C-alpha positions in Angstrom: -14.1 -15.1 50.7 -11.2 -13.7 52.6 -10.0 -17.1 53.6 -10.1 -18.2 50.0 -7.9 -15.3 48.8 -5.5 -15.9 51.7 -5.3 -19.6 50.8 -4.6 -18.6 47.2 -2.0 -16.1 48.3 -0.3 -18.8 50.4 -0.5 -21.3 47.5 1.1 -18.7 45.1 3.8 -17.9 47.7 4.6 -21.6 48.1 4.7 -22.0 44.3 7.0 -19.0 44.0 9.3 -20.3 46.7 9.4 -23.7 45.0 10.3 -22.0 41.7 13.1 -20.0 43.4 14.5 -23.2 44.9 14.4 -25.1 41.6 16.2 -22.1 40.0 18.9 -22.1 42.6 19.5 -25.8 41.9 20.3 -25.3 38.3 24.0 -26.2 37.7 25.1 -22.7 36.4 23.3 -20.9 39.3 24.6 -23.4 41.9 28.2 -23.0 40.6 27.9 -19.2 40.6 26.5 -19.2 44.2 29.4 -21.4 45.3 31.9 -19.2 43.5 30.3 -16.0 44.9 30.3 -17.5 48.5 34.0 -18.3 48.2 34.9 -14.6 47.5 35.8 -12.3 50.4 33.5 -9.4 51.4 35.3 -6.7 49.4 35.1 -8.8 46.2 31.4 -9.6 46.9 30.7 -5.8 47.1 32.6 -5.2 43.9 30.6 -8.0 42.1 27.3 -6.5 43.4 28.4 -3.0 42.2 29.3 -4.3 38.8 26.1 -6.3 38.6 24.0 -3.2 39.4 26.0 -1.2 36.8 25.4 -3.8 34.1 21.7 -4.0 35.0 21.4 -0.2 34.7 23.2 -0.1 31.4 21.0 -2.9 30.0 17.8 -1.1 31.1 19.0 2.0 29.4 20.0 0.2 26.2 16.8 -2.0 26.0 14.2 0.4 27.4 15.2 4.1 27.6 17.1 4.3 24.3 14.3 3.1 22.1 11.9 5.6 23.7 14.4 8.4 23.1 14.7 7.3 19.4 10.9 7.4 19.0 10.7 10.8 20.7 13.3 12.1 18.1 11.2 10.6 15.3 8.0 12.1 16.6 9.6 15.5 17.1 10.8 15.5 13.5 7.2 14.7 12.3 5.8 17.4 14.5 8.3 20.0 13.1 7.4 19.0 9.6 3.7 19.3 10.3 4.2 22.7 11.9 6.1 23.9 8.9 3.3 22.7 6.6 0.7 24.4 8.8 2.8 27.6 8.8 3.0 27.6 5.0 -0.7 27.0 4.7 -1.4 29.8 7.2 0.8 32.3 5.4 -0.9 31.5 2.0 -4.5 31.3 3.2 -5.3 34.8 2.2 -4.7 33.9 -1.4 -7.6 31.4 -1.4 -10.2 33.2 0.8 -13.4 34.3 -0.8 -12.3 33.5 -4.4 -14.4 31.3 -6.6 -12.6 28.5 -8.5 -13.8 29.9 -11.9 -15.0 33.2 -13.3 -18.2 34.7 -12.0 -21.1 35.1 -14.5 -23.1 38.3 -14.6 -26.5 36.6 -15.2 -29.0 35.6 -12.6 -28.2 32.4 -10.7 -31.5 30.8 -11.6 -31.0 31.2 -15.3 -27.4 29.9 -15.1 -28.3 26.9 -13.0 -31.3 25.8 -15.0 -29.4 26.4 -18.3 -26.4 24.3 -17.1 -28.8 21.6 -15.9 -30.4 21.3 -19.3 -27.0 21.1 -21.0 -25.9 18.4 -18.5 -29.1 16.4 -18.8 -29.9 17.0 -15.1 -33.6 17.1 -14.2 -34.2 19.6 -11.4 -37.2 18.4 -9.5 -37.6 21.7 -7.6 -35.7 25.0 -7.2 -36.4 28.2 -5.4 -34.6 31.4 -4.7 -33.0 31.7 -1.2 -31.8 35.3 -0.7 -28.7 35.6 -2.9 -28.6 31.9 -3.5 -30.8 29.2 -5.0 -32.1 26.0 -3.3 -32.2 22.9 -5.6 -33.7 19.4 -5.3 -32.7 16.5 -7.5 -34.3 13.0 -7.2 -33.0 9.8 -8.5 -30.1 11.5 -10.2 -26.9 9.7 -11.3 -24.3 10.6 -8.7 -21.4 11.1 -11.2 -23.5 13.3 -13.5 -24.7 15.5 -10.6 -21.2 16.0 -9.3 -20.0 16.9 -12.8 -22.8 19.4 -13.1 -22.0 21.0 -9.8 -18.3 21.2 -10.8 -19.2 22.7 -14.1 -21.3 25.3 -12.4 -18.3 26.2 -10.2 -15.7 26.2 -12.9 -17.5 28.1 -15.6 -19.8 30.4 -13.7 -18.3 30.7 -10.2 -21.3 29.2 -8.5 -20.4 27.5 -5.2 -22.2 25.1 -2.9 -23.2 26.6 0.4 -24.9 23.5 1.7 -25.5 20.1 0.3 -27.2 16.9 1.5 -26.8 13.7 -0.6 -28.8 10.6 0.2 -28.4 7.2 -1.4 -31.1 6.3 -3.8 -32.9 3.0 -4.3 -30.6 1.9 -7.1 -26.8 1.8 -7.0 -25.2 5.0 -8.3 -28.4 7.0 -7.9 -28.8 9.8 -5.3 -31.3 12.3 -4.0 -29.6 15.7 -3.6 -30.7 18.9 -1.8 -28.4 21.9 -1.8 -28.0 25.6 -1.7 -26.0 27.3 -4.3 -24.6 30.9 -4.3 -22.4 33.2 -6.4 
């Protein structure tokens, strides 16, 4: 195994050397090497320094500058996101613990069952759960169930504490279990 990798390494090294030799034989490269060889030592040092300077400038222009531009863009996005977060954090107290609609004085069971009848929602099962009410719907039309829950929230201030919606056998039909509270 080791001999095989050494042989491959030698083969790659030979291929690389062959490529370098072919590159040196190209007319522009050969003429540059001839011109460079004809210069005195001081001029050769100046040419090397200028070449290093140009290479560094090209690296900066082609690699470093685009990264810096992206960093500026991402910094601007971060600042905008932080400003939005700060605005939300400052106004969070306005939305905590408030129902979307007005709160009804009646018992939650009566409100939920009454709204279900008006919305043509068939409650399979319901039971009190402390201050809330657990409900079960089977084979309900998804859109109707969501409208019913939204109406409960908007008109009576009843909110969803927990909900589990599972796809039914037919498209657009769902089985729904949830806990509602005032």
